[in-house]
C-alpha positions as semicolon CSV with decimal commas, in nm:
position;residue;x (nm);y (nm);z (nm)
1;M;16,380;0,007;18,810
2;T;16,756;-0,139;18,808
3;R;16,984;0,069;18,581
4;I;17,240;-0,154;18,398
5;R;17,599;-0,012;18,363
6;A;17,888;-0,069;18,146
7;T;18,230;0,000;18,270
8;S;18,574;-0,047;18,061
9;Y;18,899;-0,159;18,198
10;V;19,062;-0,002;17,929
11;T;19,423;-0,159;17,922
12;R;19,750;-0,092;17,664
13;T;20,088;-0,294;17,707
14;T;20,433;-0,075;17,673
15;P;20,781;-0,156;17,742
16;A;20,720;-0,045;18,095
17;G;20,447;-0,325;18,198
18;P;20,077;-0,289;18,051
19;Q;19,852;0,014;18,159
20;L;19,505;0,042;18,270
21;L;19,360;0,415;18,116
22;V;19,142;0,656;18,451
23;F;18,965;0,990;18,434
24;D;18,915;1,260;18,703
25;Y;18,731;1,612;18,741
26;P;18,995;1,864;18,766
27;A;18,695;2,101;18,878
28;H;18,547;1,837;19,143
29;P;18,895;1,680;19,282
30;D;18,684;1,490;19,593
31;A;18,499;1,328;19,311
32;G;18,795;1,073;19,265
33;I;18,942;0,815;19,010
34;H;18,718;0,684;18,723
35;L;18,691;0,467;18,439
36;P;18,501;0,511;18,153
37;G;18,181;0,340;18,216
38;G;17,774;0,468;18,235
39;G;17,399;0,378;18,109
40;V;17,314;0,106;17,870
41;E;17,070;0,247;17,633
42;P;16,755;0,092;17,550
43;G;16,793;-0,152;17,290
44;E;17,160;-0,129;17,313
45;R;17,407;-0,416;17,365
46;P;17,649;-0,392;17,695
47;D;17,977;-0,463;17,484
48;T;17,847;-0,144;17,263
49;A;17,754;0,082;17,527
50;A;18,063;-0,008;17,700
51;I;18,275;0,135;17,385
52;R;18,032;0,388;17,327
53;E;18,104;0,593;17,738
54;A;18,517;0,497;17,648
55;V;18,491;0,743;17,341
56;E;18,231;0,977;17,481
57;E;18,367;1,002;17,841
58;T;18,785;0,972;17,731
59;G;18,745;1,058;17,400
60;I;18,976;0,820;17,330
61;T;19,094;0,766;16,977
62;G;19,329;0,465;16,928
63;P;19,114;0,177;16,849
64;L;18,965;-0,039;17,095
65;E;18,961;-0,454;17,120
66;L;18,672;-0,547;17,334
67;H;18,798;-0,876;17,538
68;G;18,494;-0,977;17,710
69;V;18,327;-0,892;18,009
70;V;18,571;-0,970;18,315
71;G;18,278;-0,978;18,587
72;V;17,941;-0,773;18,739
73;Q;17,836;-0,614;19,005
74;Q;17,537;-0,495;19,174
75;G;17,472;-0,268;19,421
76;T;17,225;0,015;19,534
77;Y;17,340;0,412;19,417
78;N;17,300;0,671;19,733
79;T;16,992;0,745;19,643
80;G;16,853;0,426;19,699
81;D;16,815;0,322;19,315
82;P;16,962;-0,050;19,237
83;Y;17,189;-0,097;18,978
84;I;17,401;-0,377;18,769
85;S;17,747;-0,330;18,628
86;I;17,889;-0,527;18,382
87;Y;18,268;-0,449;18,364
88;F;18,411;-0,539;18,031
89;H;18,807;-0,536;17,915
90;L;18,863;-0,373;17,618
91;T;19,302;-0,269;17,479
92;T;19,433;0,032;17,271
93;T;19,720;0,095;17,109
94;E;19,606;0,492;17,209
95;I;19,929;0,648;17,196
96;R;19,859;0,935;17,413
97;D;19,972;0,966;17,788
98;T;19,735;1,205;17,853
99;W;19,530;1,418;17,776
100;T;19,155;1,689;17,869
101;H;18,862;1,598;17,685
102;V;18,532;1,725;17,728
103;M;18,254;1,465;17,859
104;I;18,030;1,385;17,688
105;G;17,671;1,294;17,793
106;D;17,299;1,310;17,827
107;E;17,152;1,668;17,928
108;G;17,103;1,730;18,268
109;V;17,333;1,464;18,443
110;W;17,587;1,652;18,637
111;D;17,934;1,579;18,459
112;T;17,829;1,625;18,092
113;G;18,002;1,916;17,964
114;L;18,280;1,917;18,238
115;D;18,684;1,880;18,182
116;V;18,803;1,518;18,248
117;T;19,169;1,457;18,293
118;C;19,269;1,110;18,104
119;R;19,570;0,890;18,191
120;F;19,730;0,580;18,163
121;I;19,877;0,425;18,457
122;P;20,081;0,124;18,576
123;L;19,814;-0,181;18,599
124;A;20,004;-0,301;18,891
125;D;19,935;0,057;19,036
126;A;19,543;0,061;18,982
127;E;19,399;-0,105;19,286
128;P;19,474;0,131;19,529
129;V;19,380;0,417;19,288
130;L;19,022;0,234;19,207
131;R;18,966;0,079;19,575
132;T;18,870;0,434;19,669
133;S;18,558;0,451;19,469
134;W;18,195;0,394;19,560
135;H;18,144;0,064;19,370
136;R;18,481;-0,066;19,374
137;Q;18,598;-0,038;19,054
138;D;18,902;-0,259;19,159
139;E;18,716;-0,563;19,195
140;F;18,796;-0,722;18,883
141;L;19,143;-0,642;18,791
142;H;19,331;-0,956;18,884
143;L;19,088;-1,065;18,628
144;L;19,291;-0,897;18,346
145;D;19,552;-1,136;18,348
146;Q;19,306;-1,374;18,148
147;P;19,455;-1,492;17,785
148;P;19,276;-1,200;17,540
149;N;19,003;-1,341;17,293
150;G;18,912;-0,988;17,148
151;R;18,750;-0,862;16,841
152;S;18,930;-0,552;16,699
153;V;18,663;-0,249;16,720
154;T;18,717;0,105;16,601
155;A;18,697;0,355;16,873
156;G;18,378;0,536;16,798
157;A;18,223;0,250;16,604
158;R;17,867;0,109;16,735
159;N;17,839;-0,270;16,633
160;S;17,420;-0,295;16,588
161;S;17,471;-0,666;16,554
């Protein structure tokens, strides 16, 4: 069965220019740098999953505003199982530049309970950092320059509509 994933480009605007939220695993440096994202639960809307995953994986506390879908990828995991990953653009006014968070996830998943280091990087520097990941998280960065048309959602809030 194909796994549906929701992944988010979480950006903020600063006097120095736009920045993108990324995270890594200090205990697993070979795991690379990641965007927040994960599986869409049965019955869950993908946009709701994108917000939930951003909060669970990074502990972001600033408000999140959803600006819509920027792209869709299809592929296979190294196990051969297929996935579809929907990329969303979220914006925030998060004031922290860097912080540590304990990953929230499903029991038995390899990274549940691990510390992650979250940080904002200049959007202009994101492409080479994200290109090294196994599923090309850089693919839709160029679309983030499009005018926003979003709705505001409080971090951690769930929209059941």
